[in-house]
C-alpha positions as CSV (number, residue, x, y, z in Angstrom):
1,M,-25.6,-2.4,3.8
2,Q,-24.9,-4.5,6.9
3,R,-21.5,-3.9,8.4
4,D,-19.3,-6.8,9.4
5,E,-19.3,-7.6,13.2
6,H,-15.5,-7.7,13.2
7,P,-12.9,-5.4,11.5
8,H,-11.4,-6.6,8.2
9,P,-8.3,-8.6,8.9
10,G,-6.1,-6.3,6.9
11,E,-7.1,-3.2,8.8
12,N,-7.0,-4.8,12.2
13,G,-3.8,-6.8,11.6
14,T,-1.8,-3.9,10.1
15,R,-2.7,-1.4,12.8
16,A,-2.5,-3.8,15.8
17,A,0.9,-5.2,14.8
18,F,2.4,-1.8,14.0
19,D,1.1,-0.1,17.1
20,A,2.3,-3.0,19.3
21,G,5.8,-2.2,18.1
22,L,6.5,-5.7,16.7
23,G,8.7,-4.4,14.0
24,S,6.1,-4.4,11.3
25,G,6.3,-1.7,8.7
26,I,3.8,-0.1,6.4
27,D,4.3,0.6,2.7
28,F,2.0,3.3,1.5
29,I,1.2,3.2,-2.3
30,G,-0.2,6.0,-4.3
31,D,-2.7,6.2,-7.2
32,I,-2.5,3.2,-9.6
33,H,-5.3,4.0,-12.1
34,G,-5.3,0.6,-13.8
35,H,-1.6,0.2,-14.3
36,A,-1.4,-3.4,-13.0
37,S,2.1,-4.1,-14.4
38,R,3.6,-1.1,-12.6
39,L,1.9,-2.3,-9.4
40,R,3.4,-5.8,-9.8
41,D,6.8,-4.3,-10.4
42,L,6.5,-2.0,-7.4
43,L,5.4,-4.8,-5.1
44,D,8.2,-6.9,-6.3
45,R,10.7,-4.1,-5.6
46,L,9.2,-3.8,-2.1
47,G,9.8,-7.5,-1.5
48,Y,6.2,-8.8,-1.7
49,R,6.0,-12.4,-2.9
50,G,3.6,-15.3,-3.1
51,A,0.3,-16.0,-4.8
52,S,-0.2,-14.0,-8.0
53,G,-3.5,-12.5,-6.7
54,A,-2.3,-11.6,-3.2
55,P,1.4,-10.8,-2.8
56,G,2.5,-10.7,0.8
57,H,5.5,-9.8,2.9
58,P,6.7,-11.5,6.1
59,E,7.1,-8.3,8.0
60,R,5.2,-5.5,6.2
61,S,1.8,-4.6,5.0
62,V,0.4,-2.1,2.4
63,V,-1.9,0.8,2.7
64,F,-3.3,1.7,-0.8
65,L,-4.3,5.4,-1.1
66,G,-7.2,4.9,-3.6
67,D,-7.8,5.5,-7.3
68,Y,-7.5,2.0,-8.6
69,V,-9.9,2.6,-11.6
70,D,-10.0,4.8,-14.7
71,R,-7.3,5.9,-17.2
72,G,-5.1,2.7,-17.2
73,P,-5.0,-0.3,-19.5
74,D,-5.5,-3.0,-16.8
75,I,-8.3,-1.8,-14.5
76,R,-9.8,-5.2,-13.7
77,E,-6.4,-6.8,-12.9
78,T,-5.5,-3.8,-10.7
79,L,-8.7,-4.3,-8.7
80,E,-8.1,-8.0,-8.4
81,I,-4.6,-7.5,-7.0
82,V,-5.7,-4.9,-4.5
83,R,-8.7,-6.8,-3.4
84,G,-6.8,-10.0,-3.2
85,M,-4.2,-8.5,-0.9
86,V,-7.0,-7.0,1.3
87,D,-8.8,-10.3,1.6
88,A,-5.6,-12.0,2.5
89,G,-4.9,-9.6,5.3
90,N,-1.9,-8.1,3.5
91,A,-3.3,-4.6,2.8
92,I,-5.8,-1.9,3.5
93,A,-7.4,-0.3,0.4
94,L,-8.7,3.3,1.0
95,M,-11.4,4.9,-1.2
96,G,-10.2,7.4,-3.7
97,N,-12.4,10.0,-5.5
98,H,-12.5,7.8,-8.6
99,E,-14.0,4.9,-6.6
100,Y,-16.4,7.3,-5.0
101,N,-17.4,8.7,-8.4
102,T,-17.9,5.1,-9.7
103,V,-20.4,4.3,-6.9
104,A,-22.0,7.8,-7.3
105,W,-22.6,7.0,-11.0
106,F,-25.2,4.4,-9.9
107,T,-26.6,6.2,-6.9
108,P,-29.7,8.4,-7.4
109,R,-29.6,11.9,-6.1
110,P,-31.6,12.4,-2.9
111,D,-33.2,15.6,-4.2
112,R,-33.6,14.4,-7.9
113,P,-34.0,10.6,-8.0
114,E,-34.2,10.7,-11.8
115,E,-30.5,11.8,-11.8
116,S,-27.4,10.1,-10.4
117,C,-25.1,11.6,-7.8
118,R,-22.5,11.7,-10.6
119,R,-24.0,13.5,-13.6
120,H,-23.6,11.5,-16.8
121,T,-21.9,14.2,-18.9
122,P,-20.1,13.2,-22.1
123,I,-16.7,13.9,-20.6
124,R,-17.4,11.8,-17.5
125,R,-19.0,9.0,-19.5
126,R,-15.8,8.9,-21.7
127,L,-13.7,8.6,-18.5
128,I,-15.7,5.9,-16.7
129,T,-16.6,3.7,-19.7
130,P,-13.4,1.6,-19.6
131,T,-13.9,1.1,-15.8
132,L,-17.5,-0.1,-16.4
133,D,-16.4,-2.4,-19.1
134,A,-13.6,-3.8,-16.8
135,L,-16.1,-4.6,-14.0
136,G,-18.0,-6.9,-16.3
137,T,-21.0,-9.0,-15.4
138,D,-20.2,-8.8,-11.7
139,R,-20.3,-5.0,-11.7
140,E,-22.7,-4.9,-8.8
141,E,-20.4,-6.8,-6.5
142,W,-17.5,-4.5,-7.4
143,I,-19.7,-1.5,-6.7
144,R,-20.6,-2.9,-3.3
145,W,-16.9,-3.5,-2.6
146,M,-15.9,0.0,-3.5
147,S,-18.7,1.5,-1.4
148,D,-17.4,-0.2,1.7
149,L,-13.8,0.9,1.4
150,P,-12.3,2.8,4.4
151,L,-12.2,6.6,3.9
152,W,-9.0,7.1,6.0
153,F,-6.4,5.2,8.0
154,E,-5.0,6.2,11.3
155,S,-2.6,4.6,13.7
156,E,-0.6,6.0,16.6
157,H,2.3,6.7,14.2
158,A,0.8,7.6,10.8
159,R,-2.2,8.7,8.9
160,A,-3.4,8.3,5.3
161,V,-6.3,9.6,3.2
162,H,-6.8,10.1,-0.5
163,A,-6.6,13.9,-0.7
164,S,-6.4,15.8,2.5
165,W,-6.5,15.2,6.2
166,D,-9.2,17.3,7.8
167,A,-10.1,16.5,11.4
168,R,-13.5,18.2,11.4
169,S,-14.5,16.3,8.2
170,I,-13.4,13.0,9.7
171,H,-15.5,13.7,12.8
172,R,-18.6,14.5,10.7
173,L,-18.1,11.3,8.6
174,R,-17.4,9.1,11.6
175,D,-20.8,10.3,13.0
176,L,-22.5,9.4,9.7
177,L,-20.8,6.0,9.7
178,D,-21.8,5.1,13.2
179,G,-18.2,5.5,14.6
180,S,-16.6,3.7,11.7
181,N,-14.4,4.8,8.8
182,R,-16.3,2.8,6.2
183,G,-19.7,1.7,5.0
184,L,-21.2,4.1,2.4
185,D,-24.4,2.2,1.8
186,R,-27.0,3.9,-0.5
187,A,-28.5,6.1,2.2
188,R,-25.1,7.3,3.5
189,M,-23.9,7.8,-0.1
190,Q,-26.9,10.0,-0.8
191,A,-26.1,12.0,2.3
192,T,-22.6,12.7,1.0
193,C,-23.9,13.9,-2.4
194,E,-26.7,16.1,-1.1
195,P,-25.8,19.6,-2.3
196,G,-24.7,21.9,0.5
197,S,-24.9,19.3,3.2
198,S,-22.3,18.8,5.9
199,P,-21.5,15.2,4.8
200,A,-21.0,16.4,1.2
201,H,-18.5,19.0,2.4
202,A,-16.7,16.5,4.5
203,I,-16.4,13.9,1.7
204,Q,-15.1,16.7,-0.6
205,Q,-12.3,17.5,1.8
206,L,-11.1,14.0,2.3
207,L,-11.4,12.7,-1.3
208,K,-10.9,15.8,-3.4
209,G,-9.0,18.1,-1.1
210,R,-9.3,21.7,0.0
211,E,-9.9,24.1,-2.9
212,I,-9.6,27.9,-3.3
213,P,-11.7,29.7,-6.0
214,L,-9.8,31.4,-8.8
215,P,-10.4,35.2,-9.4
216,P,-13.9,35.9,-10.8
217,G,-14.2,35.1,-14.5
218,M,-11.1,32.9,-14.6
219,S,-11.2,29.1,-15.3
220,L,-8.8,26.4,-16.4
221,R,-9.2,23.0,-18.0
222,D,-8.3,19.8,-16.2
223,P,-6.8,16.7,-18.0
224,E,-10.3,15.4,-18.9
225,G,-11.3,18.8,-20.4
226,S,-13.6,19.9,-17.7
227,P,-13.5,23.6,-16.7
228,R,-12.1,24.3,-13.2
229,G,-12.7,27.5,-11.3
230,H,-10.5,26.5,-8.3
231,I,-6.9,25.6,-7.4
232,R,-6.1,22.5,-5.3
233,A,-4.8,24.1,-2.2
234,R,-1.8,23.2,-0.1
235,W,-3.9,22.4,3.0
236,F,-0.9,21.8,5.2
237,E,0.3,25.4,4.8
238,S,-1.3,28.8,5.6
239,P,-2.5,30.8,2.6
240,S,-1.7,34.1,4.3
241,G,0.4,36.2,2.0
242,R,0.6,33.6,-0.8
243,T,-0.3,33.9,-4.4
244,Y,-2.6,31.4,-6.2
245,R,0.4,29.9,-8.0
246,E,2.4,29.5,-4.8
247,Y,-0.5,27.9,-2.9
248,A,-1.6,25.6,-5.7
249,F,-0.5,22.0,-5.1
250,T,1.5,21.7,-8.3
251,R,2.4,25.4,-8.5
252,D,1.6,25.4,-12.2
253,E,2.5,28.5,-14.2
254,A,-1.0,28.6,-15.5
255,F,-2.3,29.8,-12.1
256,P,-2.3,33.6,-11.5
257,D,0.7,35.0,-9.7
258,E,-1.4,37.3,-7.6
259,P,-2.3,37.3,-3.9
260,I,-5.2,35.2,-2.6
261,P,-7.7,37.5,-1.0
262,A,-8.8,36.8,2.5
263,E,-12.4,36.3,1.5
264,A,-11.4,33.4,-0.7
265,V,-10.2,31.4,2.2
266,P,-12.8,29.4,4.2
267,T,-13.2,30.8,7.7
268,D,-13.0,27.3,9.3
269,F,-9.7,26.4,7.6
270,V,-6.9,25.3,9.9
271,P,-3.6,24.0,8.2
272,Y,-2.4,20.5,9.2
273,G,-0.2,20.9,12.2
274,A,3.6,20.6,12.0
275,S,3.6,18.4,15.1
276,E,0.9,16.0,13.8
277,P,1.9,12.4,12.7
278,P,3.1,11.9,9.2
279,V,0.2,11.8,6.7
280,F,0.3,10.2,3.2
281,V,-2.0,11.2,0.4
282,G,-2.4,10.6,-3.4
283,H,-4.7,12.5,-5.8
284,Y,-2.5,15.5,-6.9
285,W,-0.7,14.5,-10.1
286,M,2.7,15.6,-8.8
287,R,5.6,16.0,-11.3
288,G,9.3,15.8,-11.1
289,E,12.4,13.6,-11.5
290,R,12.2,12.2,-8.0
291,P,9.5,12.1,-5.4
292,S,10.1,14.2,-2.3
293,R,8.1,15.2,0.8
294,L,5.9,18.3,0.7
295,A,6.5,19.1,4.4
296,R,8.3,17.4,7.2
297,N,5.2,15.4,7.9
298,V,3.3,15.4,4.6
299,A,3.9,13.2,1.5
300,C,2.0,12.9,-1.7
301,L,2.4,9.5,-3.5
302,D,0.6,10.4,-6.7
303,W,3.3,11.1,-9.2
304,S,1.2,10.8,-12.4
305,V,1.5,7.2,-13.3
306,A,-1.4,7.7,-15.8
307,R,0.7,10.4,-17.6
308,G,3.9,8.5,-17.8
309,G,5.2,9.2,-14.3
310,P,6.3,6.6,-11.8
311,L,4.1,4.5,-9.4
312,V,5.3,5.5,-6.0
313,A,5.5,4.0,-2.5
314,Y,6.8,5.1,0.8
315,R,8.4,2.6,3.3
316,F,7.3,3.8,6.7
317,D,8.9,2.4,9.9
318,G,7.5,4.7,12.6
319,E,9.6,7.8,11.9
320,S,8.1,11.1,13.0
321,E,9.6,13.0,10.0
322,I,9.3,11.9,6.4
323,D,12.6,10.8,4.9
324,D,13.1,11.4,1.1
325,S,15.3,8.4,0.8
326,K,12.4,6.1,1.6
327,F,10.4,6.8,-1.5
328,V,10.4,3.8,-3.8
329,T,9.3,4.0,-7.5
330,A,8.4,1.7,-10.4
């Protein structure tokens, strides 16, 4: 895929205006999963007005954190709102693991061309079918759009990625993408799904997050019914002296309340630093009455809209510490 000569106006405009200190703010918005009516309600609450396909704000821009497809009733409308705002220069839309999986569904494996990078199991087919139906006859154009979504956002004041911020993985993917943060054409996509490869490990960290294997012989079921032999780890904290339950992102009681052995922790793991800029993620199906930060500089904005929870935004204005009063829900 040929990359544009110039940055997308949404990416360049948001970052340049904010870094220049012109008073622009950024509204980070978490996983939408086809809930277009909730998205419209949230944008309205945040003060975005204008054309139905591309709401805008006179002083602010949006960074969407990924996962626009699957699970919800209005997948096509969600994509059209997000893409309309990006095209109008009002937003940046990051790639989530569900957009990656949709592209992977149509990408042949580099080692087994007769198979796709995303195996067509019955559970996965059931999940993706509403998305494929929603993309309609212009499916190929939507797949191209998804494949070119940025994988992360970074300004002087804030960072955003779908699942976890990992500097080493970002460095590896930037090398793959010729210094950019976007542009997974077919060859690069295949590089990220080659089993055991460095790009595959890097894309896993950014879009699915750090994982810690459960004790031998133990597995759990995810919401789609697939077996899981790992916990989603709190990558901004050290696992030293923690139990699986304490270190799991949602701290679910289904996880064992026993210490994580040292050999289960990757040797290259370094927690996100407490002095690093605030970072915003989605992905993790958080639960609770009211969204709140996970650390002074870490916020998750996925509060399970596809399971009846709220759609969540954070109004960021350059602060170095995340303020719980600045979460906005619909």
